[in-house]
PLY file of the C-alpha trace (Angstrom):
ply
format ascii 1.0
element vertex 55
property float x
property float y
property float z
element edge 54
property int vertex1
property int vertex2
end_header
-7.01 4.03 -13.85
-7.73 7.65 -13.67
-5.56 10.49 -12.25
-7.21 13.24 -10.64
-5.27 16.42 -9.26
-6.93 18.44 -6.28
-6.78 21.42 -4.69
-7.52 21.81 -0.71
-7.67 25.47 0.67
-7.53 25.10 4.67
-8.32 28.26 6.68
-7.55 28.70 10.56
-7.76 31.87 12.58
-4.19 31.48 13.38
-2.91 30.91 10.10
-3.04 32.21 6.50
-5.05 30.35 3.98
-3.36 27.61 2.53
-3.89 25.78 -0.60
-2.47 22.27 -1.07
-2.09 20.57 -4.45
-2.54 16.76 -4.54
-3.20 14.11 -6.55
-5.18 10.71 -6.42
-5.11 7.78 -8.74
-8.29 6.04 -8.80
-8.63 2.32 -9.56
-11.98 1.99 -12.00
-13.52 -0.74 -13.42
-16.34 -0.41 -15.98
-19.18 -3.08 -15.80
-22.47 -3.19 -17.51
-21.34 0.05 -19.42
-20.92 1.94 -15.94
-17.60 2.90 -14.40
-17.19 2.21 -10.91
-14.36 3.09 -8.61
-13.12 0.42 -6.37
-10.17 1.72 -4.98
-7.58 4.78 -4.61
-3.94 5.64 -3.98
-2.88 8.85 -2.84
0.25 10.19 -1.18
0.72 10.62 2.64
-2.04 13.41 3.14
-1.49 13.54 7.31
2.41 14.19 6.47
1.25 16.74 3.95
-0.79 18.33 6.45
1.85 18.10 9.10
4.38 19.82 6.37
2.04 22.95 5.89
1.14 23.28 9.75
-2.33 22.21 9.23
-2.45 19.76 12.02
0 1
1 2
2 3
3 4
4 5
5 6
6 7
7 8
8 9
9 10
10 11
11 12
12 13
13 14
14 15
15 16
16 17
17 18
18 19
19 20
20 21
21 22
22 23
23 24
24 25
25 26
26 27
27 28
28 29
29 30
30 31
31 32
32 33
33 34
34 35
35 36
36 37
37 38
38 39
39 40
40 41
41 42
42 43
43 44
44 45
45 46
46 47
47 48
48 49
49 50
50 51
51 52
52 53
53 54
C-alpha cells in the first residue's frame, strides 16, 4: 500500500482560489518486478467539494 498526499487547486470566477488537501491510499502489487496499482481508497471527495462550495 502507498499513501499519497495531494493538493488540488480550484478556481472559479465567483469564488476565491481554493486549495484542498486530501490523501489517497493506493493498493499496489509487484508482479515480475513491476509495481502496478490495482485499486485505491479515498475519502468522500464529493462531500469535500460541497464543503468548500466548489460544487
